[in-house]
N, C-alpha and C positions, 0 to 999 in steps of 0.2 A: 924433113918435113914434106919433101916431095913424094916419099914413100907413102906416108900417111894419106895425102891427098889422091894418089893413084889408087891405092886400096880401098879408100872410102868411096871413090867414084864407082867401084864395082856394085855398090848399092843401087846405083841407077839403074845398072843392067837387071839386077835381081827385081827391082820394083817394077821395071817395064815389063818383066816377064810374068810376075805374079798377078798385077792388076787385071789383066784380061781374064785370067782364070777365075779372079774372085767376081768378075762380072757375071759370068756364067753360072756360078755356084749361087750368086744372090737371086738371079732370075729364077733359077731352078726351085729354090726354096722360098720364093716370093719375099725376100727381105728387101723391101724398096722403101723409098720416101715417098708418101702419097701426096698428091698436090692439096693445097688449102687456101683460104683467103689470104694468108700472110707470105704465101711461098709463089715464086715467079715461074717454076716449071709447071707444065701443063700434063705431064705424063709421069707414071711412077718411074723413079730412077733408082737402081741398086745402091745399097748403102754399105757395103763392105770395105769400102775404100781404106778406111782406117787401119784395118789389118794388113793391107799391102805395105803401107809405110812402117807398121810395127814390126812385122816379118822380117822386111829389108833390114831395118834397124838392128834386129837382134842377130842377123846374120853378120852385118857389119861388126857388130861387138865381138862376135866369135872369131872374126877375121883378125882385127886389130886389137882385141883384149885390152882396152884401156885400164888403167888401175890409178885409184884414188882412194882415200879413206871413206869418202861419202858413196862410193860406187855402188856397193850392194845394196844399200838402202834406196838408192835412187832406182836401180833396176827392178827391185821388188816392188816400189811404189808405182813403177809404170805398168807392171803387170797387173795391179790391183785396178789402176785407172782404166786401163783397156778393158778389163772385164767389166767394169762399171758401164762403160761406153757400149759395150756389146749389149748388155742387159737393157739399157736405155734404149737403143736402136730398135731392140726386139720387142720391149714390153712397155715403153714410154714410162720410165720411173718418175715420181714425184721429184719437185725441185729440193724437197727436204732430205730425201735419201740421197740424192746426188751430192748436195751440200755437206751433209754429215760425214758421207764417204770421203769426199776431197778433204775435209779437215783432218780425218784419220791418216790419210795418205801423207799430207803436209806435216803432221805430227810425227809420223814415223821417220820423215826425212831429217826433221829438226832434233828430236829427242833421241832417237836411235842413231842415225846418221851423223848427228852432231853439226849440222848445217845450220847456222845462225849469222843474221846481220847483228854484230855486237856493238859496234860503235862507227862514228863518222868523224872525220877531222873537220873542223870548219875553216873556211877560206882565209879568214883573217886572224888565225891562230885558235888554240884550244880544240876540245873536241866534246862530242855528246856520246856519252856511254849510256846504250838503252837498257843495260842491266836486267832485272827481271821481266822487263816487257820485250826483251829481245825476241824470245821464241814466239810470242804473240804476233809481232811485227812480220817475223819470217814467214808465218802461217799464212797470215793475211795476204801477203805478197804471192805466195805460191797459188793460194785458192783464187785471189783475184785475177791474176794473169791467166790461170786456167780457164775460168769462165769468160774473160775477155776476147780470147781467141774463139771460144765456142759462140759468142754472140755475134762476131762477124762472119760466121759461116752461113752467109745467106744467098750467096751467088756463085755461080760456077767458077771455081778455081780461086775464090776470094781469099780464104782462109788459107789455103795451101801456098798461094803466092805471096801473101803477106808474111807468112811464117818463113818461107824461103828466104825472102829478104832480110828478115830479122835474124835467121840462122847463119846466112854468110857474112853479116855484119859482125855478129858475135864471134864467128870464126877467125874474120880478118883482124879483129881487135885482139883476141886472144894470141894470135901468131905473133902480133906486135909486142904484146907483153910476155911472150915465151911460155905461155901456159898450154904444154902438151895436151893434158886431158881434156880441157874445155875445147881446144882446137879440134881434137878427134872426134868427140862426141857430137859437136855442132855439125862437122863436115859429114859423118855418118847420117845424121838426121836430115841434112840438107839435101844429100842425093837421093835419099830415100823418098822424100817428099816431091823433089823435082820429076822423079821418074812416074810417080802418081799423077802428078799435074799435067802430064801428057794427054791423060785420058779423062782428067777433070776440068779441064779449061772449056770454055763455052764454045759449043754446046756439049755438055758434060755427058759422058757415058756412065760415069760412076760418082757417088758422093762419098766423102770420107765419113760422114754420120758422126754422131757423138764420140764414137769410137776414136776417130782421128783427131777431131777438134780438142777433145779433152786431153789425149795423149801429147799431142803438140803443144798445148798451152801448159801442160805440166812441166814437160821437158824444157821448153823455152825459159819458163819461169825459173827453174833449178839452175840451168846453164847461166842465165843472166846473174843471178845471184853468186854463183861460183867465181865468175869473172871479175866482179865488182863489189865484193863485200869487205868490210873493215878498211875502207880507203876514204879519200876526201869528200866532203859534200857534193861538190860538182862532180865527182867522178860516180857518186851514187845516182846522180840524175841521168848518166848515160844510158843504163838499161831502160829507163822510163822513156827516153828518147827513142830508143831502138824500137819499143814497141808502143809509140806514140798512137799510131791509128787504132789499135784495140783498145789501149788504156784510155784514151781520150773519149773514143765512142761509148765505153762502158760507163764513164763518169757522167757523161751527158745524159745518158739513158737514165742513170740513177736520179740526176736533178730533174729530168723532165718528168718521171713518174713520181717524185716527191711533190712537185709544184702542182701536178695535175691530181694529186691525191690517189695515185694507183699503187698497188702492191710492187715491191720491188721485183717480184719474181714473175710478175705478169708481162708476157711479151707484148710488144708492140710493132707498129710499121713505120716508125719514125726513125730508124737507125740511119747512119750515113749512107749506106747503099741504097736504102729505101727512098731517101730524100734526092739523092741524085738521080735516080730513075724517074721521079716525079717531077724533076726539073727539065726533063726531055733527053737526058743521056740514053743511049741504048745499053743493052746488058753488057756487052763487051766493052764499051767506051767507059762505063760505071766502074768496071774492074780494073781497066787500065789507069784511070784517075786516081783510084786509091793506090793501085801499085806506085804511082808517081809520088803521093804523099808519103807512102812508107819509105820509099827510096829517099825523099826529101829530109824526113825524121832521121834516118840512118846516117844521112851525110852530115846533118847537124850534131848527131852523137859523136861521129869522128872528128869533126872540128872542135867540138867541146874538149875532147880529149887532148887537143894539140894547142890550144889557144891559151892567152893569159887569164887571169881572174875577171878582169874588166871584159875581155873579149867574150868569156863565158857567160857574164851577165847580159851583153848584148845580144848573144845567140838565145839565150832563155827567154829574153822579152820580145824578140822577133817571133819566136815560134809560138808564143802566147797569143801574140797579136794575130797572127795568121790562123790560129785556131779559132779565136773569137770572131774573125770575119766570116769564117765558114759557118759558124754557129749561126749567126744572124742573117747571112744570105741564104743558107738553106732551111732556116727555121727549125734548128734541130731540137731546141728547146720549147718554143711556142713562138708565134707569129708577134707576140707583143714583146718578147725578151729581145730588145736591141739597143743597149745602152751606147755602143760605139756609134751606130748610126744616127741617133738621137742627139748625141755630143756633137757630131759632125754638122748636122742640120742646125743645131742651135748656134754654133760658131758661124756658119756660113751666113746665117740670117740674121746675126747681130748687128745692130745698127751702129 
């Protein structure tokens, strides 16, 4: 295991070397993210950072050569996702084109690679067999997490940092479970992302673009599935906790757009990082707050895997309570949606 960690850490050096080169290339060919009313940066920023993560990742694969029955389909899927991201960064593809391509990639991993969530065991006995909807559930998970990471990529170092926390948590839990493949893949990706983060943290010298965000989202979704498929109901909740920040932000955005009568694909400025900025936090403080939230979710996931059934229930409801408090205090859905606050006021003023 120590050998795997040491060899995977070489990806950190590779990423640290490649990223400055890509900054110069992006500037030369004017591949930059231009400022607009939704973005917080004021000047064009190079956007080839995702390639630095991907190239470092591929070099890591060549060094460690992990093997698993799903491996080839996962790698081919990553190549397609990165190509999609490059075209999107360059030509600004429509949401429909991106969504269809993501479904195709997820279907490749599911139907050719054979990766599926087939069933879960219930905490008090019995199991739920997903049967013919198993492929659909798996595809929705991959596409959902892929887009969730992409949606939080709105501040310097945010998506890279949150992804790094998720990856090191997945790697740690894979080590505990003795899963060499997931450990290797997660560590390669973690060190590749960490090297990029050196240049992406505020003030960013380069962005990962959709190339990096889609690639990280895709890989994290697949690795989370590999580590926790076909197990108990509560274990199935673990990857959801590990990805608590991007998943909750995505679900809240969907609820917000539904309530406000907006198209699901229409971007807005009410995501978690936007609301924290509007609440008075600085750019760097906002990123660090979300890092802390991500670490808390990951810690909850680890505790979840070690506690009893009733302890799991307690952790689950505490996390839901914290999320609800954040939603209401930051007005992530609307200024009127405050059921907990209204309940507290009603109890406090009850005669």
